[in-house]
N, C-alpha and C positions, 0 to 999 in steps of 0.2 A: 501302467495297471495305474489303478486311485492307492495312495496313501494316509491314511489318517492319523495323523497328528497324538500328542496329547488331548489337544483343546476338544470337548465335548459336543456332539455334530449337534447341537443348538444351538442357539448363542446365548448367552446368556441375560434371560428373563424374559426367551421367544416361548419356555415354556416348563412348568413348574414341577418336577417331580422328585418322589419319594427313592432316594437312592437306598435306603435301606430296608427296599422289598424290588423285588425282580421287574423293571418295563417291559413287557411282550413287544411295544413297538417302538424300544432304544433298540432291542435285540434283530426286532426286524428289518430295522434299516442299516445293521451294521455287516444283515448277510447280503452279500453281493446279487443274493438271486435276488434279488423282489420277490412278492407275493403279494401283489398290496388287491383290496376291493375297498367299495367305495359304497356307502348306503347314504343314501339322502333322505331327511324327513320335513317334510312342505309343507306348512298350513297357510293359506287360504279360509277366507273366510267366505261361510255361507248363509249366507242371510234368513233363507227360506224353515234352517235347521229347526228342528224342537226339541229343546232338551226337557228333562222329568227330571224333575228337581224336586225333591222329597223335604220336608218341612214346610215351616209357617211364610206366608206368601207378602213381598215386600208391601205396602198401605197400595188400594186401586189397583191392586194385582190380585187378587182373588176375596174372598168373600170374610168376612170376620166372622175366626173362630175353627175356621176351611183349612188344611192342609193339604203340604204336595201342591203342588202348579205345575204350569207348559209354557213355557220362553221361546220365543223364537230367537233368530241367530246363532252360532259361535260357530267359532273352527274347525275346521276340515284339519285328520293327520291326511298326509300321503304317508307313504313306507317304499323308499324306490331304492332299489343298487344295480352296479351293474352287473350281476354272475349269480344274483339268488343270491336269499341269507334270510335264514328261519331261526329264533333267539332259540334259544336251548328252555326245555321243559322246566330248569333247577330255578332260573333269571325272569327275573320282575320286569315288565312284561313275559312270559313265559308266550313260548309259542307264533312270534309275532316273527309275521311274513315278510322279506323288500321284495317285494315283485322287479322280476330286471329283464328293466324298460330303459335303461339308458346308455348308448353307447359312450358318452363323451362325458362324467360325473363334473369333474376336476379340473380348470383352469387357472395360472395367474400369472403376473408379468407384473412389475414394476422396475420403475429405471430412476434413480437420480443424481447423476451427470446429466444436465442439461447445457449440447454446448462445449465447452470448454473445464464447466462450473458446476456445485455441488449444489443442491436445492432440495426441496421436499415434492412430496409423489406419490398420491394417493393411486395406490396398487390398481386394473382392472382381472377381473373375474371370467371374463367372458361368457357364456352361457352357457346353460345343462340345457344338454337334449333328451326330448323324453320319446322311447317310440309308442308311435301311435296309428299303426296302420289295423289291427285292429278293431280301431275306435273305440277302448281300453276312457282314453280320457273323454270322450265324445259331451260325457256328460255334467266332464268339473267343470269344463270352460263356464261354461254362468258366474261361476264363481269368483268374485270378489281377491285378485294376487296381487295388483302391486299394492308395495311397500309391508306384505305380510314375511312371513320367515323363514327364511330357511336355511338350514346345518350340512353340512357331509364333512360323513364319517371315513373315514381309512385306516383301512387294520389288516388284520393278516388273512385268508380266508377258513382258519381256522381259529382265529381269538371267538371269546364269550365278547356277547355283545359292549359291556362294559369296559373290556381292552381296550374296545375304538379311541382313535386319539379325535378333534375337530383339528376338521382339515382350511372347512371355510363354514362364517358363523355371519350370517347381514341379513337382506333384503332383497325378492323380488322389485326391479326396477320397469322390466316394463315383459310382460308376453302375448307371443307370439306364434301363429299357429298352420301348417299348413295338413294337406292329404295322411303323411306319413308320419309326424313326429311332431309334439310341441315344445317348443323353443322358450325356455326361461332364461331371460335376461337380472342377471345378478349386479350387487353392491354392498360395500358392505361397510362402516357407516360412515368413511370419511367422507360424504356431499353435508353428511350434514355440518363441516364446520367450514363451505363454501357459500354458506347463505349468509344475509344479516347476521350480528348473534344478539343476544336480547339487553336494551341500553332504557332504559328506563328517559324520562320526556317530561321535558316543564310544562307546564298548565298557563305557565303565563297569568298564575292567579293573587302575585306578587307576593311580596316578603323573602320568604327561600326560595316559592317556586316559580321568577320571576314574574318578569315584567311582560309584557302582551309583546315587545319583540323579540322577546326567548319564544312563544307555543309555538311548539313541535319541535323546541329545536333538541337534539338530546342533552344528557347532561356527563361531565369529562369522568375522563377513568386514568389512575399515575398506578402504575403498575410496579419497580422498584426505584429508582434514585432516578430523578431528573431534571434535567437544571433550565434553568432561564422559561421557566416554561409562560403563559399568559391566562392565566384564570378567569371563568364568566363571572362576567362582572351579574350580582345575580335582581341585588336590591344599591339601584343610585344612590337613592336617600340617602343610605343610610351604610353606605359604602362599605357591603358584603360584598366578594370574592367569593366561586364555593373553586377545589382547588380538582376532586373527586366526589362523585357520586359512592357516599359511604367512609368508614372509618381509614385514616390513613397514622402512616406510623410518627412521621413528623415534619414540620414547614421549618425547612433552615437558611432562609432568605425571602423577602421580600424588597424589592427592587422597583422606583418610581425613577425612573426616567436612569435608569440604571447606580441610583443613590442611594443603598444601603439604609431598611427601617428598622426602628428596636423592636424585637422580644418584645412585649409586655405580658405572654404566661398567655397558658390555654382556659379557655372557660367551659362552662357544661352546655350554656345556652349562649350563642356569639349576638341571640336577634337582643338579650339585656346589658350585653359586656358593656361597660364604657373606656374606652377609648381615646391616648393623647398623644396632641399633636406629633409628625415624626415617630408612631409608633404604628405596630398593628400587632392584633389578637387574634388565636387560634379558636376553635372548636373542633380539636383531629377526630372527634365521631362521626362530625360528617361532609369535613372536610371544609371545611371555612376555614376564610380569612378578613378581621374587618378592620379598615383601617382608620388611625383619626381622622386625620382630617385632607381634604378632597387633592386628588393625585395632580400634579404637574402636566403628566405624562402617562405612558403605556406604565401598564401595571406586570410586573413577572417576580416569577416561583422559584426558588430549586426547591424542591420536592422528593420524602422516601412515599410511599402510597400505600398500599392498600394493605390491611391488617389484618385482618377479618380471618381469624384463625392463623393467623402468625403473622407480620412480613418476612416478606420474601423477595429475594432478587437476583437469585441467578437465575441463570434460563430455563433449564427444565424444570422448581419449582411453578415460576411462573404463567409456563403453557398446562403445568398440572392444573393448576387454581383457577388460568382462567378455563381449563374446555369441564371443570367440574360445575363448576359457579354460572357461565355466562350462555348457556344451551336454553334456558329457559328448560321445558318439562324430557328435551332429549338430551340436557347433563353429563358426560360419561359419569359413570360410576367407577366404582376403583377398578375393577374385574376387566373394563375396557379399557387400562391404560397400563404399557409393559414400564413400573413407577423405577424397575433395577434401572433401565436400560435409562432413563432422565435423570435419576441421582449420579449415577457414572459419568453422566455428560457434565453435570454440575462439579463431578473432581475433578476435568478435564480445565472445563474453562470455568473453574474459579472463580472471573469475578462479577462486579455487581455491574448488571445493566439498568432497561428502564425506561416504556414506554409511555406518551402522551398520548391519548385516544381522543379526537374531540369530537368524530365526529362518526356516520353509521359506518361503520366494516367487517369483513368474513371477518371470522379468529384465523381462518386460512391466511389471511393478507398481513395478520400479525405474527404469527408462527414464522410464518416466509421474515418478516424482517427482524424478529429479535435469532434463528441460526441461518440462512441464508449466505449473510455477510463472512460469518467465519466459518464460512469455508467447512459447512458441517450441516447435512444432512435429519430430517425427522420422515414418514412414514407411517404405515399401517404391517404390521404382520399377518400372514398368512390367519392367523384365527381375530382377524379385527381389533388388533391392540392396536393402540397408541404408542410409538418409538420412535428413538432420536438416538443420533449416534456423530463422534468427532471422527473427521476425516484425519488419522493417528500413525503411525506407525505401520511400514509393511515389514518389518518381519517379524517371524513365527507362524510363520504359516499355517493354516488348521488341514490344509489335505495338499496333498501333490498327485497333478496330473498330464500324461503320459501319451502319446499318438495312439497306444491303445486306447483308450479312453475315449476318444474324438471316434464322432458316428460320423462312418461316409465321408471322413475329410472335413468334413463341416467347421474348417478354422481360419478368420480372417482376420486381419487386419483392417481395423473402423475406421483410425483418422492417426494424424500423428501432434501433438500439442506440446511446440517451441516451448522454450525456457522463457520467459519474461526479464525482461531485463530492468526491466522499473518498479515496482510493486509499492502502493498506498492505501496502509492504513488507517480508516478514520473513524475516533472514539470521541467521546467525550460531547457528544452532541449540546448544542443548546438550539432547544426547539423552537426560538423567537430568536430571531439575526434581528440587529442594529445596528441601524449606518449610525456618523458620529452626526447629527442630525438630528436622532434621536434622542439623544442622552444628554445630560446635565454637565456642564463642562463641573460640577461635586461629583462625579461617578468614578470611577478608584483607575491607575493604568492600566490595572490585572482585570478589572473585568470590562469597560473597554475591551482589550484584544478578544475577552472571549465573548463576548456574545456578536464582534463585527464576522467570525467564522461557523458556517454550519458545522467544520469538525476540524477538530482536531485533526492531525494527518502526522502519521510514521513513514520516511518513506525511506526503501533502498534502495538503493543504486547498484549494478555489475558489471561494470564499463569489462568485463571480460566475458562474460552470457551476452554483449550491445554484439559483439564480435560474431560471436556462435553460428549464426540467420540474422538473413534476410527482412524476417518478418516482423523485428523490433514490437515484437511484442511487450505490454505493456496491462496490470490489474492496475484497479481500484476497487476497494473494500471496505463498504463504511456500514460499521455497526453499528450498537444500541450498547456499549461497551462502555461504565464513564472512567475509565482512570487509564492512564500512561500505563503504571508499572500489567498489567494484567496484558492491554495491548500492545506494549511489548513481547511476554511472552507468549500470544496470541500469530504474533508476524511471525519469531522463529519458526510457527508451525508452518506456515500459512509458505515460505520462504522452500521448506524440504521439500513442498508442495508442486511447487511451479518455477523452481528455481531451477531446475532439468530437463531435461525431455521428459514427456510419459507418452505414452500409445497406448491405444486404448482397443482391444484385442474381443471378438466374438467367437465363442464357439457353440458346439453343440454336443453334448456330454452321455451319456449311459448310464445309470445307476448312479445317479447321483438325490435325486428327487426327495422332499423335503431336507435333504445333507446338505444346504449350501442356505446360506442367507445376506444380506444384505450389508457393507460392513467387514464379511471375515478376508480375511488376506488368504490366498493360495499360495500352491507354484503353479505356474507352468514352464517342465522339461521336453518340450520337443522339437526336433530337429529343424525347425524353421528360424528364423528370422532373427536369429542369435540366441534360441533359449537357450544350446543344445547342451548347459552349465544346469539349467532353467532359474526362474523370476520371478518374487515376488511381486503380485497383483492382488488391487481390496476389488469383492469384488461391488462394479455398481450398476446390473443391476441381473432382473430373475424370467422365467417361461417357463412354465412348463402346462404342459399338457397330458392329462391324466389316457387317454386315447395310443397317443402314440408311447407313452413314458419317457420319455425325452426329455430335458434338461438340458435351453441356450444362457447362456454366459453373458454377460460385458464384461469384461476385467480392464483397471487402468490402474497403470502404474510406468 
């Protein structure tokens, strides 16, 4: 049977609870015989809805001195459940009826394991199916559904409305229907990250707005610590470059064909600054660099980037900064981010990272570049919060699953990942690779060495491991970490993951709904595959289906 350890069923940062008072939903989940009910609130838009509004109408809506008016268009609210539900007369709103017109109110599926490696993953939530054999919903089909809000709540059949917890919060992606049912395909806010994020462009009007050659080009962005980037030449006549569209922390070096120039200080207005030959000045508030004399060749720079709201250089902090500021009107608010998880990520991977963005790109691709090479993951929780985690220890299992918990014997070995005898971990990226011909003779040996390769590499080989399997696995991870000391720490963690054989299992169990989270450690104690004495695994995939009440887990260990 399932045995729970001391760690809470809810991952830290997944849901906030006030432990000073009893939580009914937690108590319900602690019961083996869970009797859940689902409430669904949907908000399609009705452009013909007439709203009667009291007060002074807006200009041009009513006559001067006229009070109260009508306005067309507004949100309709539908209240649906799987078993039927009415709010208590003492609640507000009282006596609200949730019609029992859905058979499958909730599905959830996510996996952070991509082949043999870990990565970011966007959950899928399937579809909510509404029963329409009696034509109840026919009149609603003329409304606008796509992009409208839908929220699924879950609780006990005897719960008051305010005691229900959010199981899903997102939007409708597509509506389908037939004679018997309405099929509402739903998604959370993860799709926002897959679109190109907001970047300002050069208008090509001259000066700091760039010349004709830059018209329509995006302005560069730097987050964290980057080395040997090629800043954009925006004013050739005045030798002004831009490294970042906004305020930055510092410019730690400027190089002309690899030869360092002298930093002559920071100014408030780069356009009026006078700079001597062989020197450079900065306007950190705008991310600008100005040279004192025409360069001999390519200009590169070492920069600590965006500091609008404080300088950030750790993975979790940069992710939080990006999703809060670079999605325009769809930028995330604090309550859409599992900030606790991002903070813990930065406690485990403490080193400075950096990213230089010079073209249109999705935030998903930027976050992938920051997270995936570290053999960590990012995803969204059931409730729609952006979260992240580090594949680390296999110790301290949250729960133990035995044969009694497996549904109908559905337990299989999906694949075996043989150990890697050779591991290579990249760090200290040179964002501009330069050959010997690109560099001046005065460039230092250290600089020449650094810029000649895109990454510094830590390589760890095990001849013993190489003899264990004919597959001769090798893995390379090119991270955006800046420093060797931090890279060495992460290499040790990655060795613990991939230097031994790992198995991936898939199992279906009951009584696990909402109890298991991505990144949890569980123990399998099953009389198969050598698991008789129990072995710990990390949960890498979850599928939940309210219609069957079953949970399917993918585990790695």
